[in-house]
N, C-alpha and C positions, 0 to 999 in steps of 0.2 A: 503494499499500499505505500503511496506516494504521501507527504505531508508536504504542504507548500507554505512551509515556514521560512522566514527570512533567517538565513545564517547569522549568527552574532559570534564575534570573538569572543571567548571565554578563558581561555589558557595563555595563549602568547601574545605578548605585548610587545611593541618596538622600542628600540633603545632610547635612550635618553635623548640622544642628538637626533636632528630632524630628518623625516624622509621627504622628498619632494612635492609628491601627490599623495591624496587618499587612496587612489589606487595603487600606488607601491606599498603603501602602508598595508592594506588589506592582503598584498601579495605576501608580503613579509609574514604576516599572520599565518596564512595559508600554508606556505611553504615550510615555516618551521613546525606547524602542527603534521604536515605530512612527513617531514624527516624524523620527527618523535615518533610517528606510526611506522617506520621502517625498523626491522629487527635484523636485518643484515644487509650490509653493502660491501661485497667483497671486494670489488673493483673500486671503492671509494669515489664513486661518482658524486656524491653528495658531501664530501669532505670539505669543499669551500663554501657550502650553505652556511654560513656565518654573515652576521652583521647585517646591515639594513640595505644594502647594495644588491638587492635581486638580480638585477640585470646581469651581475657579473656571476651568478650561480651557474655551474656546469648544468648544462641541459635546459636552461630557462632563457627565453629569446623575447626582448622586448620591442616594442614598435610603438608609433604614434596610435593613439586611441582612434576606434572607426568614427567616431562621433565627435573628436576635437584632436586636430593635427599637430596641436601645441601640447597635448599631455601624453607623457610617457606612460607605457603600461605593459604588464605581460601579456603578449600575443600568443606565445608558443612554449610547449614542453614536450621535450624529446629525451626521454631516457630509454631509447630501445637499447637492447642487448645488454642491459647492465647488470642484469642476475640480482636484483634488489628484490629482497623477502619484505613481506609487511602487508598493510591495507592501505586503502584510501579514505581519509577520514572526511567528514562532513563539511571542515572548513574549506577544501577545494572549492565549493561553491562560492566563495569570495573572489575567485578569480573571472570576474563577470565578463571579462573582454577577451579572454581564451579562445583563440581561432582553431589550434592545433593542439592535440593531446595525443602524444603516441608513447607508450611505454610496452612495446612489444617485445617478448623475450626475456621475462622476469619471472619472478615468483610472488607477485602479488595474488592476495585472495581475498574471499569473502566476497561483498556485493559492491556495484557501482552506487554511490551515495546518491541519496534522493535531492541532495543540494544540486546537482549538476542541471537541474531545470533553469538555475541561474545563469547558465553559460548561452546565452542567445545568441553569440556571435560564433559559436563553435562549429567550424566548417568539416573537420576531419578526428575523428575518434578511432583510435587504435589501441586496443587492450587486448591483443591477440598474443597467444603462446603464453599465458599465464595461469593461474587457478582460482579462477573467479567460479563461483558456483550459484545455485539457486535457480530461479525461474529466468525467463528472459528479461534483460535490463530494461523495463517499460519506461524508465526515465528519459529515454530516447525520444519518445514520442512528442516531447516536448520541446526538443532542439529543432528549431524551424529552419535554421541556417545549415543543418548537417547535410554533407553531400555524401561522404565517405565513411563508412561504418565497419569496422573488422573487428570482430569479437572470435575469431576462430581458435581453434587448439585452447580452450577452456573446457568447464565441466557444467556449463549451462545445461538445464534439463527442463522436461515439461513441454508445453506446446508451442508451437511457433504461432506468435498472435496475428492475425488477419490485419491488425493497424499497421504492421511493419511494411505491408506493400502499398500503403497509402501515402509514405513518406516520400518526398521528391529527390531521393538518392542517386547517385550517378554509379557507386560500387557497393556491393554488400556482398559480405563473406561471413557466414555463420557455421561452416563446415567445422567437422572435428569437435563436436561438443556431444551431448547426451540427450538431444531432444528425442521425444518419442510423441510423434505427431503425424500428421497429414499436411500435405502443402495446402495452404487456405485457398479458395476457390477464387478470390481476388488476387491470386498472383499476378495476373497480367496487368493489374492497375499501375503496377510499379514501373518507374521510367528509367531503370539502371541499365547500364551498359555493361555491367560484369557481375553475375550472381552465380556464387558458390555456396551449395549446401550438402556437400558430400560429407560420406562418414558420419551420419545420423541415423537414428532409427525412423526413419520417414517411411510410413505406409501408405497404401492406397494409389490411386490414378494421378497422373500428371493433369492439373486442371485445364480444360478447354481454353480458358482464359490465356494461356501462354502465348497464343498466336497474336494477341493483341499488342505484343511488345515489339512487333516488329519493327517500328519507327526508331528504337534506342538500343535494342539488345545486340550485344557484339560477341559475348561469351556466355555460356551456361554450362555449369557441372554440377550433375546430378548423380554422381557415382556412388557406389558401395552404400546403398541403401535398402529399402525392401519394396520399392515402387513395383506396382502391377499393371496390368492392361496392355493396350497397344498404342503405339504412336500412331497420331491422327494425321490424317491428310493435311491438315490445314497446319500443320507444322513447316511445310514449306513455304508460308508466309513471311518466315523469319529470313528474309533474304539478305541481310546486313550480317548476319551470325558468321563468325570467323572459326569456332570452338563449340563443337557439341560432343557432351560427353554423358551418357547415360549408363555407363557401363556397370558391371556387377549389381544388377538388379533383378527383378523376375518379369521382365517384361516379354512381350510374345507377339506371335504374328507376324506379319511381313513387313518388311521395310517400306515405308511409303515412297511411292515413286516421286512424290512432290520434293523430296530431300534435294532431287537432282535440279531444282530450281535454286538452290541456295549456292550463287555463283560467287559468293566471297567465301565460302567455305574452305577452310586449310586444315582443321583436324577434326575427325569423326571417328569416336569411339563407342561401339555397343557392343562391346566385349562381355562375356559372362552374362548372358540373358537366355531367353529360349526364343530368340526370332528363327523364322524358317521362311522356306520358299526360295524363290530367286532372288539374288542380290541385284537391283535396278542398275542397268547399264548406264542410265543417267547419272547417278550417282559417282562412279568410277570416272566419268568424264567430265567432271567438274574442273574448271582450269586452273583453279588455286588449291585443290586438294593434296596436301603432301603426304598426309598419314591418315589412313583408314584401317582401323582396328575391328574385326567382326569375328574374331576367335570365340570359341567355347559357346557356340551357339548350335542351331540345327539346320544351317543354310544347304538347300540341295543344288545349288548351283551358282555360278559366278560367271560373268563376262569376261572375254579377254582383255577389256580396258583395265580390270581391276589388277590383273596380273603384271600390267606394264606400271603401275603405280610405283614411285620410289619407295615409299613406307607402307607396307600392307601387311596384314596378318590374318590369314583365313584357317589356322590350325583348328582341330577338334570341331569341325562341322560334319556334313554329310555329303560332301563334294568329292564325285567319283574322279579318279584319276589325279588325286591331289594328296601330297604326303601328310602325314601326321593327322587323319583323320579319325573320326570317331568309328567304332567298330559297326559293321553292318548290324549287328543286333541291337545296337543302340539305337540306330537310325530308324530301323525297320519298327521298334517298339514306339518310337516317338511319333511317327506318322502314322500308325495305326489308330492312335488317340488323339487327333488333331485338336488342338486349341482354338476355340472360338473366341473372338474378342469381345461378343457380346456377354460372355460368361464372367467378364469380370465386373459387370454392372458399373462401369465405367461410361460417360458418354462417349459415343463414337460417331465419325463422320464418314 
């Protein structure tokens, strides 16, 4: 639950000699509180976090305030790869002018403070590769300037909230957590160019609204989850897509011929699913396709164009006269019990 209370300094006060602006005074309070909440700093990133001159602190970047070019304020935090352990105190909400907050590859744990709702200028939030836990950090729904959100490689769990896909983000990384959910139906409302949600316990179908992302989506990675159903024909509307990875799921049926309309596609990975039938020749004729991985499925045929691709992997299918295929018994058994796309209770086209 979010508590919309004003952050007030309670523990750390600035030194007796003056700090030039109220913004820097609040930054001093916030950063000293944070340093106090750190339990280990083996690389001594914060060794010089002493005294009132916060703009000289390692990893702290000052700039003119967005509302007054004559006021100096803390605009960025970058403690990437510092291996610091600890937590994020509520006092960080005092950094109201913060545009960038990058703390990837540390050992921070706990939750994202509710006080982050005060960071109305925050543009990039990267807390990846830490030990944060609990439900999705809903405080991000109140960060209206946010464009880049990276929370991958943490221990967040529970549902992926639909509100996430109403944010005006450009890049969204939520992979390698412990989310146990489905992909919300409003997925396609998101204007992101890059969306990675791999390595979570995400079940059910890919929402039909995915096709609505045609104007913005450049890369999507939905690998190593528990997705079911078939790929819809209207996936071919994503003509600006350069990377499509749906590997290591339980997807089935044929590959849509419409993928051959994705003229920008460079990387296509559908391996480790239950796809079957012929690989459409239009896919292997895409002008920019560099790597096409369709191993560990049940494809029964592939066009010569696929064999000419510089990077292809067709192992463990049911393709005659190709090496390293499934046994005849596996293939006969699979095709004796064909999978119908309608059996998944997913919307089909």
